[in-house]
C-alpha positions as CSV (number, residue, x, y, z in Angstrom):
1,M,-6.8,1.1,-19.4
2,A,-6.5,-2.3,-20.9
3,R,-8.2,-5.1,-19.0
4,P,-6.0,-7.9,-17.6
5,K,-6.0,-11.1,-19.6
6,L,-7.4,-14.3,-18.2
7,L,-6.7,-17.5,-20.0
8,I,-9.3,-20.4,-19.6
9,I,-7.8,-23.8,-20.4
10,E,-10.9,-26.0,-20.5
11,D,-12.4,-28.5,-23.0
12,D,-16.0,-28.2,-21.7
13,V,-17.7,-25.7,-24.0
14,G,-20.6,-25.1,-21.6
15,L,-18.2,-24.2,-18.8
16,C,-16.3,-21.9,-21.1
17,N,-19.5,-20.0,-21.9
18,Q,-20.1,-19.7,-18.1
19,Y,-16.6,-18.3,-17.6
20,R,-17.1,-15.9,-20.5
21,W,-19.7,-13.8,-18.7
22,A,-18.4,-14.4,-15.2
23,F,-15.3,-12.1,-15.4
24,P,-16.4,-8.8,-16.9
25,G,-13.3,-7.0,-15.6
26,Y,-11.0,-9.3,-17.6
27,E,-10.3,-10.1,-21.2
28,T,-11.0,-13.8,-21.3
29,L,-9.1,-16.0,-23.7
30,F,-9.9,-19.7,-24.4
31,A,-7.8,-22.8,-25.1
32,H,-9.1,-26.4,-25.2
33,S,-5.8,-28.3,-25.2
34,R,-2.1,-28.0,-24.2
35,P,-0.9,-26.9,-27.7
36,Q,-3.6,-24.3,-27.9
37,A,-2.7,-23.1,-24.4
38,L,1.0,-22.8,-25.1
39,A,0.3,-20.9,-28.3
40,M,-2.0,-18.5,-26.6
41,L,0.6,-17.9,-23.8
42,Q,3.2,-17.0,-26.4
43,R,0.8,-14.8,-28.4
44,E,-1.2,-13.0,-25.7
45,Q,1.0,-13.2,-22.6
46,P,-1.9,-13.4,-20.1
47,N,-1.6,-12.6,-16.4
48,L,-3.8,-15.5,-15.1
49,A,-5.1,-18.8,-16.1
50,I,-7.9,-21.1,-14.9
51,M,-7.0,-24.7,-16.0
52,D,-8.9,-28.0,-15.8
53,L,-6.7,-30.9,-15.1
54,G,-8.7,-33.2,-17.3
55,L,-7.6,-32.2,-20.7
56,P,-7.6,-34.1,-24.0
57,P,-6.2,-36.7,-24.9
58,D,-6.7,-37.7,-21.2
59,P,-10.0,-36.0,-20.3
60,D,-10.9,-38.6,-17.7
61,G,-7.4,-38.4,-16.0
62,V,-4.9,-35.8,-14.9
63,S,-1.8,-36.7,-16.8
64,E,-2.2,-34.1,-19.5
65,G,-3.3,-31.5,-17.0
66,F,-0.1,-31.9,-14.9
67,A,2.1,-32.0,-18.1
68,T,0.5,-28.7,-19.1
69,L,1.1,-27.2,-15.7
70,E,4.7,-28.3,-15.8
71,Q,5.3,-26.8,-19.2
72,I,3.6,-23.5,-18.3
73,G,5.9,-23.3,-15.3
74,R,8.9,-23.4,-17.7
75,V,7.7,-21.0,-20.4
76,A,5.7,-18.5,-18.2
77,P,6.8,-18.8,-14.6
78,E,5.1,-15.5,-13.7
79,L,1.6,-16.7,-14.8
80,K,-0.8,-17.4,-11.9
81,V,-2.5,-20.7,-12.6
82,I,-5.8,-21.6,-10.7
83,V,-6.5,-25.3,-11.1
84,A,-10.1,-26.6,-11.3
85,T,-10.4,-30.1,-9.7
86,S,-13.2,-32.6,-9.1
87,H,-15.1,-32.2,-5.8
88,G,-13.1,-33.9,-3.0
89,D,-10.1,-34.6,-5.2
90,R,-7.7,-33.1,-2.5
91,T,-4.7,-35.2,-3.5
92,H,-4.5,-33.8,-7.1
93,A,-5.2,-30.3,-5.9
94,L,-2.3,-30.4,-3.4
95,R,0.0,-31.9,-6.0
96,A,-0.9,-29.0,-8.4
97,V,-0.2,-26.3,-5.8
98,A,3.1,-28.1,-4.9
99,G,3.9,-28.1,-8.6
100,G,3.5,-24.4,-9.0
101,A,-0.2,-23.6,-9.3
102,Y,-1.3,-20.5,-7.4
103,D,-4.5,-22.0,-6.0
104,F,-7.3,-24.5,-6.8
105,C,-11.0,-24.4,-7.0
106,E,-13.3,-27.5,-6.8
107,K,-16.0,-28.4,-9.3
108,P,-18.9,-27.6,-9.5
109,I,-17.4,-24.1,-9.7
110,E,-18.8,-21.5,-7.3
111,I,-18.4,-18.3,-9.4
112,A,-18.3,-15.9,-6.4
113,V,-15.5,-18.0,-4.8
114,L,-13.6,-18.2,-8.1
115,R,-13.8,-14.5,-8.7
116,T,-12.3,-13.9,-5.2
117,V,-9.4,-16.3,-6.0
118,V,-8.8,-14.7,-9.4
119,D,-8.8,-11.1,-8.0
120,R,-6.3,-12.1,-5.3
121,A,-4.1,-13.7,-8.0
122,Q,-4.3,-10.6,-10.1
123,R,-3.2,-8.4,-7.2
124,L,-0.2,-10.6,-6.5
125,F,0.7,-10.6,-10.3
126,E,0.5,-6.7,-10.3
127,L,2.8,-6.6,-7.2
128,E,5.3,-8.9,-8.7
129,E,5.2,-7.1,-12.1
130,E,5.9,-3.8,-10.3
131,N,8.9,-5.4,-8.6
132,R,10.1,-6.8,-11.9
133,T,9.9,-3.3,-13.4
134,L,11.9,-1.9,-10.5
135,A,14.4,-4.6,-10.9
136,Q,14.8,-3.8,-14.6
137,A,15.2,-0.2,-13.8
138,S,17.9,-1.0,-11.2
139,V,19.9,-2.9,-13.9
140,Q,20.1,0.5,-15.7
141,A,21.3,2.3,-12.5
142,P,24.4,4.5,-13.1
143,L,26.9,2.1,-11.4
144,R,27.4,-1.5,-12.1
145,R,26.4,-3.9,-9.2
146,I,24.7,-1.1,-7.3
147,V,21.0,-2.1,-7.1
148,T,18.8,0.8,-6.2
149,G,15.8,2.8,-7.1
150,S,15.8,5.4,-4.2
151,D,16.7,9.0,-4.9
152,S,19.2,9.2,-2.0
153,M,21.2,6.3,-3.4
154,L,21.0,7.5,-6.9
155,K,22.4,10.8,-5.7
156,V,25.4,8.9,-4.3
157,N,25.8,7.2,-7.6
158,R,25.9,10.5,-9.4
159,T,28.5,11.9,-7.0
160,V,30.7,8.9,-7.6
161,E,30.4,9.4,-11.3
162,R,31.6,13.0,-10.9
163,V,34.6,12.3,-8.6
164,A,35.8,9.1,-10.2
165,P,37.6,10.6,-13.2
166,T,39.6,12.9,-11.0
167,N,42.5,12.0,-8.7
168,V,41.2,13.4,-5.4
169,T,41.0,11.3,-2.3
170,V,37.5,10.1,-1.4
171,L,36.1,9.3,2.1
172,L,33.1,7.0,2.2
173,L,30.9,7.4,5.3
174,G,28.2,4.9,6.2
175,E,27.1,2.1,8.5
176,S,28.4,-1.4,8.3
177,G,26.9,-3.3,5.3
178,T,25.9,-0.3,3.2
179,G,28.2,-1.2,0.3
180,K,31.2,1.0,0.9
181,E,33.6,-1.4,-0.8
182,L,31.3,-1.7,-3.9
183,L,31.3,2.1,-4.2
184,A,35.1,2.2,-3.8
185,Q,35.4,-0.3,-6.6
186,A,33.0,1.9,-8.7
187,V,35.3,4.9,-8.1
188,H,38.2,2.8,-9.4
189,E,36.4,1.3,-12.4
190,L,35.2,4.7,-13.6
191,S,38.6,6.3,-13.3
192,P,41.6,6.4,-15.7
193,R,43.2,3.8,-13.3
194,A,40.6,1.2,-14.1
195,R,43.0,-1.2,-15.8
196,Q,45.5,-1.0,-12.9
197,P,45.2,-2.8,-9.5
198,F,42.4,-2.2,-7.0
199,V,43.9,-3.2,-3.6
200,A,41.7,-3.3,-0.5
201,I,42.8,-3.6,3.2
202,N,40.6,-3.6,6.3
203,C,42.5,-1.6,8.9
204,G,40.3,-2.9,11.7
205,A,40.8,-6.6,10.8
206,I,44.6,-6.9,11.1
207,P,46.5,-6.7,14.4
208,E,48.4,-3.5,15.0
209,T,51.7,-5.4,15.1
210,L,51.1,-6.7,11.5
211,L,49.3,-3.8,10.0
212,E,52.4,-1.7,9.3
213,S,54.1,-4.5,7.4
214,E,50.9,-5.2,5.5
215,L,50.7,-1.5,4.4
216,F,54.3,-0.7,3.8
217,G,56.0,-4.1,3.2
218,Y,59.4,-5.0,4.6
219,E,63.0,-5.9,3.6
220,R,64.6,-9.2,4.1
221,G,66.0,-9.5,7.6
222,A,64.0,-6.5,8.9
223,F,62.8,-8.6,11.8
224,T,62.7,-12.3,13.0
225,G,60.9,-14.3,10.3
226,A,61.5,-11.8,7.5
227,V,63.3,-14.3,5.3
228,K,62.5,-12.5,2.0
229,Q,61.5,-9.1,0.8
230,S,57.7,-8.4,0.9
231,I,55.8,-5.8,-1.0
232,G,53.1,-3.9,1.0
233,K,49.6,-3.1,0.0
234,I,50.4,0.5,-0.9
235,E,53.2,-0.5,-3.2
236,S,51.0,-3.2,-4.7
237,A,48.5,-0.6,-5.7
238,H,51.0,1.4,-7.8
239,R,49.2,3.3,-10.5
240,G,45.9,2.0,-9.2
241,T,43.6,2.5,-6.3
242,L,44.2,1.7,-2.6
243,F,41.0,1.2,-0.5
244,L,41.5,1.6,3.2
245,D,38.4,0.2,4.9
246,E,37.6,1.1,8.5
247,I,40.2,3.9,8.5
248,G,39.0,5.1,11.8
249,D,40.6,2.0,13.4
250,L,44.1,2.9,12.1
251,P,46.5,3.2,15.1
252,Q,48.1,6.6,15.9
253,P,51.7,5.6,14.9
254,L,50.5,4.4,11.5
255,Q,48.4,7.5,11.0
256,V,51.7,9.5,11.0
257,K,53.3,7.2,8.4
258,L,50.2,7.3,6.2
259,L,50.0,11.1,6.3
260,R,53.7,11.3,5.2
261,F,52.9,8.9,2.3
262,L,49.9,11.1,1.2
263,Q,52.0,14.2,1.4
264,E,55.1,12.9,-0.4
265,Q,53.8,10.0,-2.4
266,T,56.7,7.9,-1.2
267,I,57.1,5.0,1.3
268,E,59.9,3.2,3.0
269,R,59.6,-0.5,3.7
270,I,60.3,-1.7,7.2
271,G,64.0,-2.2,7.5
272,G,64.6,-0.2,4.3
273,R,66.3,3.2,3.9
274,A,65.6,4.2,0.3
275,P,62.3,6.0,-0.4
276,I,60.1,4.4,-3.0
277,A,57.9,6.6,-5.2
278,V,54.3,5.3,-5.4
279,D,51.5,6.7,-7.6
280,V,48.3,5.6,-5.8
281,R,44.8,7.1,-5.5
282,V,43.4,6.5,-2.0
283,V,39.8,5.8,-1.2
284,S,39.0,5.3,2.4
285,A,35.9,4.3,4.4
286,T,34.6,4.2,8.0
287,N,31.5,3.3,9.8
288,V,32.3,5.5,12.8
289,A,31.7,9.2,13.4
290,I,35.2,10.2,12.4
291,E,34.7,13.9,13.0
292,E,34.1,13.1,16.6
293,Q,37.2,10.9,16.6
294,V,39.1,14.0,15.4
295,E,37.6,16.2,18.1
296,R,38.6,13.8,20.8
297,G,42.1,13.5,19.5
298,R,41.8,9.8,18.5
299,F,42.3,10.5,14.8
300,R,44.7,13.1,13.4
301,G,42.9,16.1,12.0
302,D,45.6,16.7,9.3
303,L,45.2,13.1,8.1
304,F,41.4,13.4,8.1
305,Y,41.5,16.4,5.8
306,R,44.0,14.7,3.5
307,L,41.6,11.7,3.2
308,N,38.5,13.9,3.0
309,A,39.0,15.9,-0.2
310,V,35.5,14.6,-1.1
311,S,33.3,12.8,1.4
312,I,30.3,10.7,0.3
313,R,27.7,9.7,2.9
314,I,26.0,6.4,2.1
315,P,22.4,6.2,3.4
316,P,21.5,3.2,5.5
317,L,19.0,0.7,3.9
318,R,16.2,2.0,6.2
319,E,16.5,5.4,4.6
320,R,16.3,4.0,1.0
321,P,12.5,3.7,0.3
322,G,11.7,0.6,-1.8
323,D,15.3,-0.6,-2.0
324,A,14.9,-3.4,0.6
325,I,12.4,-5.4,-1.4
326,L,14.2,-4.5,-4.6
327,L,17.4,-5.9,-3.3
328,A,15.6,-8.9,-1.7
329,R,14.3,-9.9,-5.2
330,F,17.8,-9.4,-6.7
331,F,19.3,-11.7,-4.1
332,L,16.5,-14.2,-4.5
333,N,17.1,-14.5,-8.2
334,R,20.9,-14.8,-7.6
335,F,20.6,-17.5,-5.0
336,N,17.9,-19.3,-7.0
337,R,20.5,-19.7,-9.7
338,E,23.4,-20.6,-7.4
339,M,21.4,-23.2,-5.4
340,N,19.3,-24.5,-8.2
341,R,16.1,-23.5,-6.5
342,S,12.9,-22.2,-8.2
343,L,11.3,-20.0,-5.6
344,R,8.9,-17.6,-7.3
345,G,9.1,-14.6,-4.9
346,F,8.0,-13.4,-1.5
347,S,4.6,-13.8,0.2
348,E,2.6,-10.7,1.2
349,A,3.7,-11.2,4.8
350,A,7.3,-11.4,3.8
351,V,7.1,-8.2,1.7
352,A,5.5,-6.4,4.6
353,A,8.1,-7.8,7.1
354,I,11.0,-6.7,4.8
355,G,9.5,-3.2,4.5
356,A,9.0,-2.9,8.3
357,H,12.4,-4.2,9.4
358,A,15.0,-1.6,10.4
359,W,17.9,-3.5,8.8
360,P,20.6,-2.6,11.3
361,G,23.1,-4.7,9.3
362,N,21.9,-3.0,6.1
363,V,22.4,-4.8,2.7
364,R,24.7,-7.4,4.2
365,E,22.0,-8.5,6.7
366,L,19.4,-8.6,3.9
367,E,21.6,-10.7,1.7
368,N,22.3,-13.2,4.5
369,R,18.6,-13.5,5.4
370,V,17.5,-14.1,1.8
371,K,20.3,-16.6,1.4
372,R,19.1,-18.5,4.4
373,A,15.5,-18.3,3.2
374,V,16.4,-19.8,-0.2
375,V,18.0,-22.7,1.7
376,M,15.1,-23.2,4.2
377,A,11.9,-22.3,2.3
378,D,9.5,-25.2,1.8
379,G,6.9,-23.6,-0.4
380,R,7.0,-21.8,-3.7
381,L,7.2,-18.4,-2.0
382,V,9.5,-17.1,0.7
383,D,7.5,-16.3,3.8
384,A,8.4,-14.1,6.7
385,P,9.5,-17.0,9.0
386,D,11.9,-18.1,6.3
387,L,13.6,-14.7,6.7
388,E,13.4,-15.0,10.5
389,L,11.3,-11.9,10.5
390,L,7.9,-11.1,11.9
391,P,5.1,-9.3,9.9
392,P,4.5,-5.8,11.2
393,E,2.0,-5.3,14.0
394,G,-1.4,-4.4,12.7
395,M,-0.8,-6.1,9.3
396,T,-4.1,-7.3,7.7
397,L,-4.6,-10.9,8.6
398,D,-4.7,-13.5,5.8
399,F,-8.2,-14.9,5.6
400,D,-7.4,-17.4,2.8
401,L,-9.0,-20.4,4.4
402,R,-7.7,-22.8,1.8
403,A,-4.1,-21.7,2.3
404,A,-4.5,-22.0,6.1
405,R,-5.9,-25.6,5.7
406,L,-2.9,-26.5,3.5
407,R,-0.5,-25.1,6.2
408,A,-2.3,-27.0,8.9
409,E,-2.3,-30.2,6.9
410,R,1.4,-30.0,6.3
411,E,2.1,-29.4,10.0
412,V,0.0,-32.4,11.0
413,L,1.8,-34.6,8.5
414,Q,5.2,-33.5,9.7
415,R,4.2,-34.2,13.4
416,A,2.9,-37.7,12.4
417,L,6.1,-38.5,10.6
418,A,8.2,-37.4,13.5
419,Y,6.1,-39.3,16.1
420,S,6.2,-42.5,14.0
421,N,9.9,-42.2,13.2
422,S,8.8,-42.1,9.5
423,R,7.0,-45.4,9.6
424,L,4.3,-44.9,7.1
425,S,1.9,-47.6,8.4
426,Q,2.0,-46.1,11.9
427,A,1.7,-42.5,10.6
428,A,-1.4,-43.5,8.5
429,K,-3.0,-45.0,11.7
430,L,-2.3,-41.9,13.6
431,L,-3.8,-39.7,10.9
432,G,-6.8,-42.0,10.4
433,V,-6.2,-42.4,6.6
434,S,-5.2,-45.3,4.3
435,R,-1.6,-45.7,3.2
436,P,-2.3,-44.8,-0.4
437,T,-4.0,-41.6,0.8
438,L,-1.0,-40.9,3.0
439,Y,1.4,-41.4,0.0
440,G,-0.6,-38.9,-2.0
441,L,-0.6,-36.3,0.7
442,L,3.1,-36.7,1.4
443,E,3.9,-36.4,-2.4
444,A,1.7,-33.3,-2.7
445,H,3.5,-31.7,0.2
446,D,6.9,-32.9,-0.9
447,L,7.4,-34.7,2.4
448,M,8.2,-38.3,1.3
449,P,10.6,-39.6,4.0
450,V,14.0,-41.1,3.2
451,R,13.0,-44.5,4.6
452,T,11.8,-46.8,1.9
453,V,8.7,-49.0,2.0
454,A,10.9,-52.1,1.9
455,A,13.0,-50.9,4.8
456,E,9.9,-50.1,6.8
457,D,8.4,-53.5,6.2
458,E,11.7,-55.2,7.3
459,G,11.7,-53.1,10.5
């Protein structure tokens, strides 16, 4: 098995020699400047990098190091960069982490500590690479817009592919949020009717008094307010597909009229007398146990059997192993683009929380939680609290002391800003640091307040 590649971006030849023997489990590559590093990235595509901020032509400063880090983030965002900083140079280290570095290590380098950081970064890279592979596989799933890697959902996809070219009615059974409408659209798109209308109506979202006119339409003067003729949903779907969502909520009187339409393929508008021939394929869906509704007399058995030529049961998200995190990454990428964010993925705690959650709202709940997290997340990774989830009980604790210090430092800064009403002079006194040091910390944690220095001085 090929060893993972570790890129060392360092102009100190002696330190490069030290790195060369320090990582026997890795294939070490070396670059001594930004151009060399970028060329090596393109040619070798390493997993990890250790980078000194003091690179030529600014070996005594950090400008070239930060410019290199920024460019790496653009060309290889999946690369895990560990920044080497001078001892006690906390401001630059925090700025590097805020700018996309995975972690930092202080000079003089302690090899044992650095090995631990590198190994942790490699494990995270492997996890993200596995998820990228799954995401790529999901793009090749049988049905467009259906993101899945689970056997149960792939079986549903294959069933849809088989029934779509026929003209049989299809009944989709599944909990709310499992993607019934997406599958109904897939039935339509894979059928000979694909170029004709796909018309959807939610039978549970429209008041009973209006539902009949929505389905069947009405003639001018049929009732008060009917000032012109209106075409109903069934007629609008002529030669196409009609999707009846939440069919279990259809009132009994309309069940009779719908059954007559399915038997005769004709309708009458409200207030009309002439039958109208309509060629429509019907796909329906429900999130209730409709067989029980039939047994209790709440849903007509003859209508049920008309709608149920083929039934497809959609598994809930909790019964689709691996799909929750796969979908979460799909939604993260989508909302990153839509909201112009650059979140890199999910923390280990977030991945564990996603895997442990029961997802009663299924894919719709997952989509909403990820959308909120993209809006609210402060760091480079989405964490479990961003999703409003808790890591599972018994989860291995995170003993990364440096990460814990960074979190604690950020929390203290936020409290000091709140207590001082964002007056930086007062906040610096509360924290026991100078104002320049406070500026550096705030910039590193991306916490610079809206209040300007001038406004503060005037206050």
